[in-house]
C-alpha positions as CSV (number, residue, x, y, z in Angstrom):
1,M,-18.6,-7.1,-18.7
2,I,-20.2,-3.6,-18.7
3,G,-21.5,-2.1,-21.9
4,P,-19.5,0.9,-23.3
5,G,-22.7,2.9,-23.7
6,E,-23.5,3.1,-20.0
7,Q,-23.0,6.6,-18.5
8,T,-21.8,7.8,-15.2
9,A,-24.0,9.6,-12.7
10,P,-24.5,13.3,-13.2
11,L,-22.1,15.5,-11.3
12,T,-23.3,18.0,-8.8
13,D,-22.4,21.4,-10.2
14,Q,-22.5,24.1,-7.6
15,R,-21.1,27.5,-8.7
16,H,-19.9,30.5,-6.8
17,D,-18.6,33.5,-8.8
18,G,-18.6,31.3,-11.8
19,V,-16.3,28.7,-10.2
20,E,-17.6,25.1,-9.8
21,E,-17.5,24.1,-6.1
22,H,-17.4,20.7,-4.4
23,Q,-16.9,19.5,-0.8
24,Y,-14.4,16.9,-2.0
25,V,-12.3,16.8,-5.1
26,I,-10.2,13.8,-5.9
27,I,-7.3,14.0,-8.3
28,G,-6.7,10.6,-10.0
29,G,-8.9,7.9,-11.5
30,G,-6.8,4.9,-10.7
31,P,-7.8,2.2,-8.2
32,A,-7.4,4.6,-5.2
33,G,-9.4,7.4,-6.8
34,L,-12.2,4.9,-7.8
35,Q,-12.3,3.3,-4.3
36,L,-12.6,6.6,-2.6
37,S,-15.1,7.8,-5.1
38,Y,-17.2,4.7,-4.4
39,Y,-17.2,5.4,-0.6
40,L,-18.0,9.1,-0.9
41,Q,-20.8,8.3,-3.4
42,Q,-22.3,5.6,-1.1
43,A,-22.3,8.1,1.7
44,G,-24.1,10.7,-0.4
45,C,-21.2,13.1,-0.4
46,D,-20.6,16.0,-2.8
47,Y,-17.5,15.0,-4.7
48,V,-15.9,14.9,-8.2
49,T,-12.9,12.9,-9.4
50,L,-10.6,14.4,-12.0
51,E,-8.6,12.1,-14.3
52,R,-6.3,13.4,-17.0
53,A,-6.5,10.3,-19.1
54,S,-9.6,9.3,-21.2
55,A,-10.3,6.2,-19.1
56,P,-9.4,4.7,-15.7
57,A,-6.3,2.7,-14.9
58,E,-3.8,4.7,-17.0
59,F,-0.9,3.4,-14.9
60,F,-1.8,-0.2,-15.5
61,R,-2.0,0.4,-19.3
62,H,1.8,0.9,-19.2
63,F,3.1,-0.9,-16.1
64,P,4.4,-3.3,-15.1
65,R,6.3,-3.4,-18.4
66,H,6.3,-7.2,-18.7
67,R,2.6,-7.1,-17.9
68,R,2.4,-9.5,-14.9
69,L,1.1,-8.2,-11.6
70,I,2.7,-9.3,-8.3
71,S,-0.6,-9.0,-6.5
72,L,-2.1,-12.4,-5.8
73,N,-5.4,-13.6,-7.3
74,K,-6.2,-16.6,-5.3
75,V,-9.5,-17.6,-6.8
76,H,-10.0,-20.8,-4.8
77,A,-10.0,-20.8,-1.0
78,T,-11.3,-23.1,1.7
79,S,-13.7,-20.5,3.1
80,T,-16.9,-19.3,1.3
81,D,-17.1,-16.2,3.4
82,P,-16.5,-13.2,1.0
83,E,-14.7,-11.2,3.8
84,I,-12.3,-14.0,4.6
85,R,-11.6,-14.6,0.9
86,L,-10.5,-11.0,0.5
87,R,-7.4,-11.9,2.5
88,W,-6.1,-13.7,-0.6
89,D,-7.8,-11.5,-3.2
90,W,-5.3,-8.7,-3.6
91,N,-6.9,-6.9,-6.5
92,S,-10.7,-6.4,-5.9
93,L,-12.0,-3.0,-4.8
94,L,-14.4,-3.1,-1.9
95,H,-18.1,-2.7,-2.6
96,E,-21.4,-4.2,-1.3
97,P,-22.7,-6.4,-2.5
98,A,-19.4,-7.7,-3.8
99,D,-20.9,-8.7,-7.2
100,L,-17.9,-7.4,-9.3
101,P,-14.9,-9.1,-7.8
102,F,-11.6,-9.2,-9.7
103,P,-11.5,-13.1,-9.9
104,K,-14.3,-12.7,-12.5
105,Y,-11.7,-11.1,-14.8
106,S,-8.8,-13.6,-14.3
107,S,-8.2,-17.0,-12.9
108,E,-4.4,-16.6,-13.0
109,Y,-2.5,-16.5,-9.7
110,F,-0.4,-13.6,-11.0
111,P,-2.8,-11.9,-13.4
112,H,-2.1,-9.9,-16.5
113,A,-2.1,-6.1,-16.1
114,D,-4.7,-5.8,-18.9
115,D,-7.2,-7.7,-16.7
116,M,-6.7,-4.9,-14.1
117,V,-7.4,-2.3,-16.8
118,R,-10.7,-4.1,-17.8
119,Y,-11.7,-4.5,-14.2
120,L,-11.2,-0.9,-13.1
121,T,-12.9,0.4,-16.3
122,D,-15.9,-1.7,-15.5
123,F,-15.9,-0.8,-11.8
124,Q,-16.2,2.9,-12.6
125,R,-19.0,2.3,-15.1
126,Y,-20.9,-0.3,-13.0
127,H,-21.1,2.1,-10.0
128,Q,-21.6,5.2,-12.1
129,L,-18.8,7.0,-10.3
130,A,-18.5,10.7,-10.8
131,V,-15.2,10.7,-12.7
132,R,-14.5,13.5,-15.1
133,F,-12.0,12.1,-17.7
134,D,-9.6,14.1,-20.0
135,T,-9.4,16.7,-17.2
136,A,-5.8,17.3,-16.2
137,V,-5.1,19.4,-13.1
138,E,-2.6,22.0,-14.3
139,R,-2.3,24.0,-11.1
140,V,-3.4,23.9,-7.5
141,E,-3.5,27.0,-5.4
142,R,-4.5,27.6,-1.7
143,V,-7.5,29.8,-1.2
144,D,-9.6,30.7,1.9
145,G,-11.5,27.6,2.9
146,G,-9.8,25.2,0.6
147,F,-8.1,24.9,-2.8
148,L,-8.6,26.2,-6.3
149,L,-7.8,23.7,-9.1
150,H,-7.1,25.0,-12.6
151,T,-7.9,22.6,-15.5
152,P,-8.3,23.2,-19.3
153,R,-12.1,22.9,-18.7
154,G,-12.2,25.6,-16.1
155,A,-11.5,26.1,-12.4
156,L,-12.9,24.1,-9.5
157,R,-12.9,24.9,-5.8
158,A,-12.6,22.2,-3.2
159,R,-12.9,22.4,0.5
160,C,-11.0,19.2,0.8
161,L,-8.5,18.0,-1.8
162,V,-7.5,14.3,-2.0
163,V,-4.5,13.4,-4.2
164,A,-4.7,9.9,-5.6
165,T,-2.5,10.3,-8.6
166,G,-0.2,7.4,-7.9
167,W,3.4,7.7,-9.2
168,G,3.9,10.7,-11.4
169,R,7.5,10.5,-12.5
170,P,10.5,8.1,-12.5
171,N,12.8,8.1,-9.5
172,V,16.2,8.9,-11.1
173,P,19.2,8.4,-8.8
174,D,22.0,10.9,-8.6
175,I,24.7,9.1,-10.5
176,R,27.2,10.6,-12.9
177,G,26.2,9.6,-16.4
178,I,22.7,8.4,-15.4
179,E,21.4,10.0,-18.6
180,H,23.0,7.1,-20.5
181,A,20.8,4.5,-18.7
182,T,17.5,3.5,-20.3
183,G,14.6,4.0,-18.0
184,Y,12.2,1.2,-17.0
185,E,9.5,3.3,-18.6
186,D,11.2,3.3,-22.0
187,M,13.2,0.1,-22.2
188,Q,12.7,-2.6,-24.8
189,T,10.6,-5.5,-23.4
190,D,11.3,-8.1,-26.1
191,P,13.9,-10.4,-24.5
192,A,15.5,-11.0,-27.9
193,H,16.7,-7.4,-27.9
194,Y,19.2,-8.3,-25.2
195,A,20.4,-11.6,-26.8
196,G,24.1,-12.0,-26.1
197,Q,24.4,-8.7,-24.2
198,R,26.0,-7.9,-20.9
199,V,23.2,-6.0,-19.1
200,L,23.4,-3.9,-15.9
201,I,20.1,-3.3,-14.1
202,L,20.2,-0.4,-11.6
203,G,17.9,-1.4,-8.7
204,K,17.0,-4.5,-6.7
205,G,13.2,-4.1,-6.4
206,N,10.5,-5.9,-8.2
207,S,10.8,-3.9,-11.4
208,A,14.4,-4.8,-11.5
209,F,13.8,-8.5,-10.9
210,E,10.8,-8.5,-13.3
211,T,13.2,-7.2,-16.0
212,A,16.0,-9.6,-15.1
213,S,13.6,-12.6,-15.0
214,A,12.4,-11.7,-18.5
215,I,15.8,-11.5,-20.1
216,L,17.6,-14.2,-18.1
217,G,17.7,-16.8,-20.8
218,H,18.7,-14.3,-23.6
219,A,21.3,-12.0,-22.1
220,A,24.9,-13.2,-21.7
221,M,25.2,-11.6,-18.3
222,V,22.7,-9.8,-16.1
223,H,23.9,-7.8,-13.1
224,L,21.5,-6.1,-10.6
225,A,23.1,-3.4,-8.6
226,S,22.2,-1.1,-5.7
227,P,24.0,0.0,-2.5
228,R,22.0,-2.0,-0.1
229,P,21.3,-5.8,0.1
230,L,18.1,-7.0,-1.5
231,R,15.1,-7.5,0.7
232,L,13.3,-10.8,0.2
233,A,9.6,-10.7,0.9
234,W,9.6,-14.0,2.7
235,N,12.0,-12.5,5.2
236,T,10.5,-9.0,5.6
237,K,6.8,-10.0,5.2
238,H,6.4,-6.9,3.0
239,P,4.7,-7.8,-0.3
240,G,6.5,-5.0,-2.1
241,D,9.9,-6.6,-1.5
242,V,11.4,-9.2,-3.9
243,R,9.0,-12.0,-4.3
244,G,9.8,-15.7,-4.5
245,H,8.7,-16.2,-8.1
246,H,11.9,-14.3,-9.1
247,G,13.9,-17.1,-7.6
248,A,15.5,-18.1,-10.9
249,V,17.6,-14.9,-10.8
250,L,18.9,-15.7,-7.3
251,D,19.5,-19.3,-8.3
252,S,21.6,-18.2,-11.3
253,Y,23.6,-15.9,-9.1
254,Q,24.4,-18.5,-6.4
255,F,25.4,-21.1,-9.1
256,K,27.8,-18.6,-10.7
257,T,26.2,-18.5,-14.2
258,L,27.6,-14.9,-14.7
259,H,24.3,-13.4,-13.6
260,S,24.9,-11.6,-10.3
261,V,23.3,-9.4,-7.6
262,L,25.8,-6.7,-6.6
263,D,25.8,-4.6,-3.5
264,C,27.7,-1.5,-4.7
265,V,27.6,2.2,-5.4
266,I,27.6,3.2,-9.1
267,D,30.1,6.0,-9.3
268,E,29.9,6.7,-13.1
269,I,28.4,5.4,-16.3
270,R,30.6,6.3,-19.4
271,P,29.7,5.5,-23.0
272,V,32.6,4.0,-24.9
273,G,31.7,3.2,-28.5
274,D,28.9,0.7,-28.6
275,R,29.2,-0.2,-24.9
276,Y,29.3,1.4,-21.4
277,E,32.1,1.4,-18.9
278,V,30.6,1.4,-15.4
279,Q,32.8,2.4,-12.4
280,L,31.5,1.0,-9.1
281,T,32.5,0.7,-5.5
282,Y,31.5,-2.5,-3.7
283,T,29.6,-1.9,-0.4
284,H,30.9,-4.9,1.6
285,A,34.4,-5.4,0.2
286,D,36.7,-3.0,2.1
287,G,36.3,-0.3,-0.5
288,E,37.1,-2.4,-3.6
289,T,36.4,-0.7,-6.9
290,A,35.9,-2.1,-10.4
291,V,35.2,-1.0,-13.9
292,L,32.8,-3.4,-15.7
293,E,31.6,-3.3,-19.3
294,Y,28.0,-3.6,-20.5
295,E,26.1,-3.3,-23.7
296,S,22.9,-2.1,-22.0
297,V,22.3,-0.2,-18.7
298,L,18.7,-0.2,-17.5
299,R,17.3,2.1,-14.8
300,C,14.8,0.2,-12.6
301,T,14.8,2.4,-9.5
302,G,11.1,3.0,-9.1
303,F,8.9,6.1,-9.2
304,A,8.2,9.3,-7.2
305,M,5.3,11.6,-6.7
306,D,5.1,14.6,-9.0
307,T,4.4,17.8,-7.0
308,S,4.9,20.3,-9.9
309,V,1.2,21.3,-10.0
310,F,1.2,22.8,-6.5
311,D,1.7,26.5,-5.9
312,P,4.6,27.2,-3.6
313,D,2.4,27.9,-0.6
314,C,0.8,24.4,-0.8
315,V,3.6,22.1,-1.9
316,P,3.4,19.1,0.4
317,A,6.3,18.2,2.6
318,M,8.1,15.1,1.4
319,V,10.0,12.2,3.0
320,P,13.8,12.6,2.8
321,S,14.1,10.7,-0.5
322,G,11.6,13.1,-2.1
323,R,9.5,10.2,-3.4
324,L,6.4,10.4,-1.0
325,P,4.5,13.0,0.9
326,T,4.6,13.0,4.7
327,T,1.2,12.4,6.3
328,T,-0.4,12.7,9.7
329,P,-2.3,9.8,11.3
330,D,-5.4,10.6,9.1
331,W,-3.5,10.6,5.8
332,Q,-3.4,14.4,5.7
333,S,-0.4,16.4,4.6
334,T,1.9,17.3,7.5
335,N,2.2,20.9,6.3
336,V,-1.0,21.7,4.2
337,D,-4.3,21.6,6.1
338,G,-7.1,20.0,4.1
339,L,-4.8,18.2,1.6
340,Y,-5.0,14.4,1.9
341,F,-3.4,11.6,0.0
342,A,-4.8,8.2,-1.1
343,G,-3.4,5.1,-2.6
344,T,0.2,4.1,-3.2
345,I,1.6,7.6,-2.5
346,A,0.0,7.5,1.1
347,Q,2.4,4.8,2.5
348,D,5.0,6.8,4.4
349,R,3.7,5.7,7.8
350,D,3.9,2.0,7.1
351,F,6.6,2.1,4.4
352,K,8.0,-1.3,3.8
353,R,5.8,-2.9,6.4
354,A,2.1,-3.2,5.8
355,S,0.3,-3.0,2.4
356,S,-0.7,0.6,2.0
357,A,1.2,0.7,-1.3
358,F,-1.1,-1.8,-2.8
359,I,-4.8,-2.2,-3.6
360,D,-5.3,-4.9,-0.9
361,G,-4.1,-2.4,1.7
362,F,-5.2,1.0,0.7
363,R,-8.8,-0.2,-0.1
364,Y,-9.2,-0.5,3.7
365,N,-7.4,2.7,4.4
366,L,-9.8,4.6,2.1
367,R,-12.8,3.1,3.8
368,T,-11.5,4.5,7.1
369,L,-10.4,7.8,5.4
370,T,-14.0,8.3,4.3
371,A,-15.2,8.0,7.9
372,L,-12.6,10.5,9.1
373,L,-13.4,13.0,6.3
374,R,-17.1,12.9,7.1
375,E,-16.4,13.4,10.7
376,R,-14.3,16.5,10.0
377,Y,-16.2,18.1,7.2
378,E,-19.8,16.9,7.8
379,G,-19.9,16.4,11.5
380,V,-20.8,12.7,11.2
381,P,-19.4,11.0,14.4
382,L,-16.9,8.2,13.9
383,P,-18.9,5.0,14.1
384,Y,-18.5,2.4,16.9
385,E,-20.3,-0.4,18.5
386,S,-21.0,-0.2,22.2
387,R,-20.1,-3.2,24.4
388,V,-20.0,-4.1,28.1
389,A,-16.6,-4.1,29.8
390,D,-16.8,-7.8,30.5
391,P,-14.0,-10.3,29.9
392,D,-16.2,-12.8,28.1
393,V,-17.9,-10.1,25.9
394,L,-14.5,-8.6,24.9
395,T,-12.9,-12.0,24.3
396,A,-15.6,-13.0,22.0
397,A,-15.5,-9.7,20.2
398,V,-11.8,-9.7,19.7
399,L,-11.7,-13.3,18.5
400,D,-14.5,-12.7,16.1
401,R,-12.7,-9.8,14.6
402,V,-9.2,-11.4,14.2
403,N,-10.7,-14.6,12.7
404,W,-12.8,-12.8,10.2
405,S,-11.5,-9.3,9.3
406,S,-9.6,-9.0,6.0
407,A,-8.6,-5.4,6.9
408,L,-6.6,-6.5,10.0
409,W,-5.1,-9.3,8.0
410,T,-3.7,-7.4,5.0
411,Q,-3.0,-4.2,7.0
412,F,-1.1,-6.1,9.8
413,E,0.8,-3.8,12.2
414,F,-1.0,-0.8,10.8
415,L,-4.8,-1.0,11.1
416,C,-6.2,-2.0,14.4
417,D,-9.5,-2.1,16.3
418,A,-9.8,0.2,19.4
419,L,-11.6,-0.9,22.6
420,V,-12.1,2.3,24.6
421,V,-13.2,1.7,28.2
422,D,-15.3,4.6,29.5
423,A,-16.1,5.4,33.2
424,D,-19.7,4.1,32.9
425,G,-18.5,0.6,32.3
426,R,-19.2,0.7,28.6
427,V,-16.6,0.0,25.8
428,R,-16.6,1.8,22.5
429,H,-15.4,-0.6,19.8
430,H,-14.0,1.2,16.8
431,V,-12.7,-0.9,13.8
432,D,-10.0,-0.5,11.2
433,L,-8.2,2.6,12.5
434,P,-4.4,3.2,12.1
435,E,-2.8,2.5,15.4
436,D,-1.0,5.9,15.4
437,H,-4.4,7.5,14.9
438,I,-5.9,5.6,17.8
439,R,-3.0,6.8,20.1
440,A,-3.4,10.4,18.9
441,R,-7.2,10.4,19.3
442,F,-7.2,8.8,22.7
443,R,-4.0,10.3,24.1
444,D,-5.8,11.6,27.1
445,H,-7.9,8.6,27.8
446,P,-6.8,6.4,30.7
447,H,-7.8,3.0,29.5
448,Y,-8.1,1.6,26.0
449,Y,-6.9,-1.3,23.9
450,T,-5.7,-1.9,20.4
451,V,-6.4,-5.2,18.6
452,G,-4.4,-6.2,15.5
453,L,-2.4,-8.9,13.7
454,R,1.4,-8.9,13.8
455,W,4.4,-10.9,12.6
456,G,7.3,-12.0,14.7
457,R,10.1,-9.5,14.0
458,D,13.1,-11.3,15.5
459,D,15.9,-12.5,13.3
460,Y,14.9,-16.1,12.8
461,G,17.8,-16.9,10.4
462,D,16.4,-19.4,7.9
463,V,12.7,-18.6,7.7
464,F,12.0,-22.1,6.5
465,A,13.5,-23.7,9.6
466,I,12.0,-21.8,12.5
467,E,11.8,-23.5,15.9
468,R,8.3,-23.0,17.2
469,H,7.2,-23.1,20.9
470,P,3.4,-23.9,20.9
471,Q,2.8,-23.0,24.6
472,P,0.4,-20.1,25.3
473,D,2.9,-18.4,27.6
474,R,5.5,-18.2,24.8
475,A,3.1,-16.7,22.2
476,A,5.2,-13.6,22.0
477,E,7.9,-15.7,20.3
478,S,5.5,-16.6,17.4
479,A,7.2,-15.9,14.1
480,F,4.1,-15.9,11.9
481,I,1.1,-13.7,11.8
482,H,-0.9,-13.8,15.0
483,P,-3.2,-11.6,17.2
484,V,-1.7,-9.0,19.6
485,V,-3.8,-7.0,22.1
486,R,-2.2,-3.9,23.7
487,R,-3.5,-1.9,26.6
488,Y,-2.7,1.9,26.8
489,H,-3.0,4.6,29.4
490,G,-2.9,7.7,27.3
491,D,0.1,7.3,25.0
492,T,1.8,4.8,27.3
493,L,1.8,1.1,26.5
494,V,0.9,-0.6,29.7
495,E,0.5,-4.3,28.8
496,E,0.6,-6.5,25.8
497,L,-0.8,-10.0,25.0
498,H,0.2,-12.2,22.1
499,L,-1.9,-15.2,21.1
500,L,-0.3,-18.2,19.6
501,E,0.1,-18.4,15.8
502,D,-2.0,-21.0,14.0
503,L,-1.3,-22.8,10.7
504,L,-4.8,-22.1,9.3
505,A,-5.1,-18.7,11.0
506,E,-7.9,-19.8,13.2
507,W,-7.5,-18.4,16.6
508,R,-10.3,-20.1,18.6
509,R,-8.7,-23.0,20.5
510,P,-10.0,-22.9,24.2
511,D,-6.5,-23.6,25.7
512,R,-4.4,-21.5,23.3
513,H,-6.5,-18.5,22.5
514,V,-9.8,-18.2,24.4
515,A,-8.6,-18.8,28.0
516,P,-5.4,-16.7,27.8
517,L,-7.3,-13.8,26.3
518,R,-10.2,-14.1,28.7
519,D,-7.9,-14.3,31.7
520,W,-5.9,-11.3,30.5
521,F,-9.0,-9.1,30.2
522,A,-10.1,-10.3,33.6
523,R,-6.8,-9.0,35.1
524,E,-6.6,-5.7,33.0
525,L,-10.2,-4.4,33.0
526,P,-10.4,-3.7,36.8
527,R,-7.1,-1.8,36.8
528,R,-7.1,2.0,36.4
529,R,-3.5,2.4,35.4
């Protein structure tokens, strides 16, 4: 859609002692790097983005291996409001006006990965983002006032460094003989290759089920194995868990067609002639062990961040698994000041809950991150809208936000609005902040609220047979996504109000939503503790 001859905007090139300097340097030209580049550019910031490949979207040129995304592309919706439609458009990057949406590139519900490559390539050209391709960062060292990045094209100094590299290496489990397994990144994707074979797939995530679904009708037997039970997205409400369109694999398992899902520890993989003997210990079978034979063993155990470019004094702290960096409430490294993370690798604080691992989640995180970076490095105050501390005013503001915002919808239980009640009777309304950031920022403030959307987290058993209680005073028992308003005194949760779930996610009924929220604010606003 964008002509290949169009050029990007010229880069600001400030030099000191022969070293190029920028306020912000982003590493990575995938969707997160491009989204953050867009926001910094719109704000007139001094930035440059470095990408080792010759074009954007290098990850999506190779993954997923069977080329179908699990991110929804719901082209048709009942609303014509672009903001509301983003709730079901999980692939578009944010930009205004939204004249380059992903649905222009595909009408398929689960789009092809090549469509994402075309989209991101055009997005970078269309907005003339300052991305420098074929520029690999070989080493990052800490220097006074920032970081020094070494590339084959010379060194750059950054006051603030944002890593948006995505996954850099396969996550290889510690199993004796794991070197005999073929990695997801290298495996054959032609289903005919596995015809008549017994296949063991290590892992029970979406890459494992993607692989199993592709070969199900060709392999004689497919086993998926990991120590813990699989997590179904319709139970957990996390879009990164196993999705319903892989149901044929589970169907085959339950009907005993030799395809199985095993909860077990793989003790050893041994090559024996043209097959493999796999010794395993079942997790829920009183220590039962077995030795099973397979013709192929495939490793589908995900990816991890590559930290090899960092000097020892600025290697970021990692989560216990070593796959992700640990971050503070503003997406900064917990141990390296000025080092921030963006995109799928910045998901440790809502891991397996909200959508920070995916475009539809981190596009909002990065809009907020831009505001936080500008506040810190440029002295630009965090924006807010001033309101009167009046029950009717706040009720209208809250219901307008939860009925309209796509950020609160896709980043449920993570991004919230903050209503900060000041002594002069005014309320500062901040939008789309992580709830842990709100609590850290206002830890000394005596009276503020968070507004967000949440799911019921009780064990409902069969999620397709949930008993509902459509009375406003039982809204806290709602199983599906619904608004929740919390009042804090400093870091202490004082009160909480749930509003009833709604089939169409329209929370404006006078009896179920408006009156309960208005009455709650009328009680809480006069209180000082």
